[in-house]
C-alpha positions, 0 to 999 in steps of 0.5 A: 363715142368710143375712140381709140389710139389709132387716130388719136393725137396726145402731145406730152413731153415735147412731141406726139405719142406713137399711134396704134393700139393703145389698148382700151378705148376712150369713151367720150361723152358729156357728164350729164349723158354718162350720169344718165346712163349710169343712173338709169342702169343702177335704178334698174337693179331689182334691189335698188331703190332711187329717191329723188327730192330728198336730202341726207341731213346727217347720220344717226349714232347709237346711244351707247358707247363706242358710237356706231352709225345705225342709219341716216336722218332724211328730211327730218326723219330717221331711217335705220341702216346696217351700213351707210356708204358716204359717197358725198364728195371731198367736202362731205358734210358727214365727215365733218360732222363726226370729226367735229363731234369727236366720233372719228377724224382720220389724218388728212393729206392735202397737196396744193395744185391750185387748178383752174379749169375752163370748158365748152362745146363746139359745134363739130364738122366732118372736115375739122380735124384729121384725127379723132381727138387731140390732148396736150399735157405740157408737163414738164414745162408750163403745166398747161393742158388742153383737150378736144374731145368729140361727144354726142350731138356732133359736138367737140368738148374742149377743156383748158387747164392751168395751175398755180394761178395760170388760169384759162379765163372764161371768155373766148378771147382768154381761152384762145389766148391760153390755148395759143400757149400750148405747145401743140397748135391744134387746140387753139386752131380748133377753137378758132375754126369751130363755133362755140355752142353754149357757155364757158364753164369754169371749175377751180380745184385747190388741192388733192386730198386724202383721208386716211381712214386706214390709219384709223385704229378703231373706224366708227362701225356702220359707216364706210367712205369711198370716192372723193369723200375718201380721196380726191386727186388732180382731175387732169389724170382723169382717175377719179371715176375709175378709182371710185369704181375699184373701191366700190368693187373692193367694198362689194367683196368685203360685204360679199364675204360678210354675207356668205358667212350669213353673219348679219351682225358683221355688217354692223361691226367696226371689223368691216370698215377696217378690212375695207379701208386696208384693201381700199387704200392699196386701190388708192395708192396707185392713182395718188403716187401718179397724180400727186407724184406727177404734180410735184414736177411743178415747184409751186406744188406744196404739201407731203411729197410721196416718197421716190417721187423725184426718181418716179417722175424722171423715169415717167419723163423717159417713158413718155419719150419712149412713147413718142416712138414705141406703140408698145410703150404707149400702151403700157403707159396707157394701161397704167394711167387708166388703173388697168395695171400697177405702176410697178408694170412700168418696171418690168425688165423687158419694157425698161429695156424698150424704154431705154431704146426708144427715148433716144429716138423721140424728136425731143432727143433727136431734134427732129421737127414735130409734125402737127396734124391737120385742122380744117380753115376757119368755118365761122 
């Protein structure tokens, strides 16, 4: 369900973002629908075969040194491959296996944020809420987050998140109490109004993690790692799938360059992963700085702090305040968060001037009361 900024309410930094044209709309749907559509589209490609009910046990390594990946073992049978792509997530068994075998062990950075999530679905009616969706991020502050988004089947999807031991729990009562601690009352009011359908699902995310393959001098040939297997960061920023897609695009470019040279041997060389990891690192750098840098706004966050994060966080707080009254600033900020533009886009002189001018017009700076959007009376 596409929704845009004209009728959306995003509460951050003490007030609501100015509504208007924020650029790309949000596609709001449940994960099963998204995964089902992506799977069907990929399966329909003429050169793709999808096999269900099988398990990749490990990668196959060449007998001669230096070791290279020559395929995978699937249900006990070896399958040869010129190139294996590991997209098996942050706990990748392939990465652990190769590290324990001493084949390749890239340095790993971890930043502890200890996020606890709780999500549920509510029955959605036409008179529930005056807006299309509401999102709240209490940062700086408690770091609590809450979102109510419309999804298929006339339902609202509610997600609450807290960090460093501040958990929304897994019951209706605990979630409502948690939501009442948000700086906007809208999330709690919708939880009170609408009937829950289905179970409350919980998830714990201990730390952002990045495997620095780009720092390995001789990466293992025949293998590349992307998505969460390479880098997973705080999901509250919603950048994981976009980052993965951009990494996949880079891989397509690198492989395309090899194929264009009719160099089949190039697929099997260590030069391909080396070239890919260099370019992919530039893709990952932006969301890593945004997510990990932002997480250090909480003093309990642990791990290596990205250089310049304190200054960047201070400026982003001004950008957020300016977005309360400037649609142009809101749009520029949104494009950076969505990875459509690099973070340097926020440093363009014209935008900096607009940020300086509008930050003082925020209700936070002026002391003006914040007007919250209307939620219908409880219907259950």
